[in-house]
C-alpha positions as CSV (number, residue, x, y, z in Angstrom):
1,X,0.0,0.0,0.0
2,X,1.4,3.4,-0.9
3,X,2.0,6.3,1.4
4,X,-1.2,8.2,0.5
5,X,-3.3,5.0,1.1
6,X,-1.7,4.4,4.5
7,X,-2.3,8.1,5.4
8,X,-6.0,8.0,4.4
9,X,-6.6,4.6,6.1
10,X,-4.9,5.9,9.3
11,X,-7.3,8.9,9.2
12,X,-10.3,6.6,8.9
13,X,-9.2,4.4,11.8
14,X,-8.4,7.4,14.1
15,X,-10.6,10.3,13.3
16,X,-9.5,12.2,16.4
17,X,-6.0,12.6,15.0
18,X,-7.0,14.1,11.7
19,X,-5.4,17.5,12.4
20,X,-2.2,16.1,13.7
21,X,-1.7,13.6,10.8
22,X,-2.5,16.3,8.2
23,X,-0.2,18.8,9.7
24,X,3.0,18.0,7.7
25,X,6.1,20.0,7.6
26,X,6.5,22.5,4.7
27,X,8.9,20.2,2.8
28,X,6.7,17.1,3.4
29,X,3.6,19.1,2.4
30,X,5.0,19.8,-1.0
31,X,6.3,16.2,-1.4
32,X,3.1,14.5,-0.4
33,X,0.7,17.2,-1.6
34,X,-0.8,17.1,1.9
35,X,-3.7,19.1,3.0
36,X,-4.1,21.0,6.3
37,X,-7.6,21.4,7.7
38,X,-8.4,23.1,11.0
39,X,-11.3,21.9,13.1
40,X,-13.0,25.1,14.4
41,X,-15.3,24.9,17.4
42,X,-15.3,21.1,17.3
43,X,-17.0,21.1,13.9
44,X,-15.5,17.8,12.6
45,X,-18.2,17.3,9.8
46,X,-17.5,20.8,8.4
47,X,-13.7,20.1,8.5
48,X,-14.2,16.8,6.7
49,X,-16.3,18.3,3.9
50,X,-13.8,21.1,3.5
51,X,-11.0,18.5,3.3
52,X,-12.9,16.5,0.7
53,X,-13.4,19.7,-1.4
54,X,-9.7,20.5,-1.2
55,X,-8.8,17.0,-2.1
56,X,-11.0,17.1,-5.2
57,X,-9.7,20.5,-6.3
58,X,-6.0,19.5,-5.8
59,X,-6.3,16.2,-7.7
60,X,-5.3,14.0,-4.7
61,X,-8.6,12.1,-5.0
62,X,-8.0,11.3,-8.6
63,X,-4.5,10.1,-7.7
64,X,-5.8,7.8,-5.0
65,X,-8.5,6.4,-7.2
66,X,-6.0,5.8,-10.0
67,X,-3.7,3.9,-7.7
68,X,-6.3,1.7,-6.2
69,X,-6.2,-2.0,-7.2
70,X,-9.6,-3.3,-6.8
71,X,-12.2,-4.9,-9.0
72,X,-13.4,-2.6,-11.8
73,X,-16.9,-3.3,-13.1
74,X,-17.2,-4.1,-16.9
75,X,-19.3,-1.0,-17.4
76,X,-16.4,1.1,-15.9
77,X,-13.9,-0.8,-18.1
78,X,-15.9,0.0,-21.2
79,X,-16.2,3.7,-20.2
80,X,-12.4,3.9,-19.5
81,X,-11.6,2.1,-22.8
82,X,-13.8,4.4,-24.8
83,X,-12.2,7.5,-23.2
84,X,-8.7,6.2,-23.9
85,X,-9.7,5.4,-27.5
86,X,-11.1,8.9,-27.9
87,X,-8.0,10.5,-26.4
88,X,-5.8,8.3,-28.7
89,X,-7.8,9.3,-31.8
90,X,-7.7,13.0,-30.9
91,X,-3.9,12.9,-30.5
92,X,-3.5,11.0,-33.8
93,X,-5.7,13.5,-35.6
94,X,-3.7,16.4,-34.1
95,X,-0.4,14.7,-35.1
96,X,-1.8,14.3,-38.7
97,X,-2.8,18.0,-38.8
98,X,0.6,19.1,-37.5
99,X,2.4,16.9,-39.9
100,X,0.4,18.3,-42.8
101,X,1.3,21.8,-41.7
102,X,4.9,21.0,-41.4
103,X,5.0,19.3,-44.8
104,X,3.5,22.4,-46.4
105,X,6.1,24.6,-44.7
106,X,9.0,22.4,-45.7
107,X,7.8,22.2,-49.3
108,X,7.4,26.0,-49.3
109,X,11.0,26.5,-48.0
110,X,12.3,24.0,-50.6
111,X,10.5,25.7,-53.4
112,X,12.0,29.1,-52.3
113,X,15.5,27.6,-52.1
114,X,15.3,25.9,-55.5
115,X,13.7,28.9,-57.3
116,X,16.2,31.3,-55.7
117,X,19.2,29.2,-56.6
């Protein structure tokens, strides 16, 4: 299990230590992309929702989901496969367009060089 997984599982097992375990040093904060949340007036629910919002906006939640190794439903597999295929086709199409533009520029330069010579 990776570091983020251990950190999140320890938070779930010991909710009273959320503030202490999320209070990383500055260097560790940058390295682990940690999040600090203060519990004000004993409002733990509010702090948890705020932490969840911060995790979503910073991308930690996507990183944790990506690294999870659990059973993926067939419908999820199909959706992921379709998205990957769309991404691949988009990049291939862009590469084709860029190559066509480059070929036009190269042929234009070659024509100028040969005509000028």
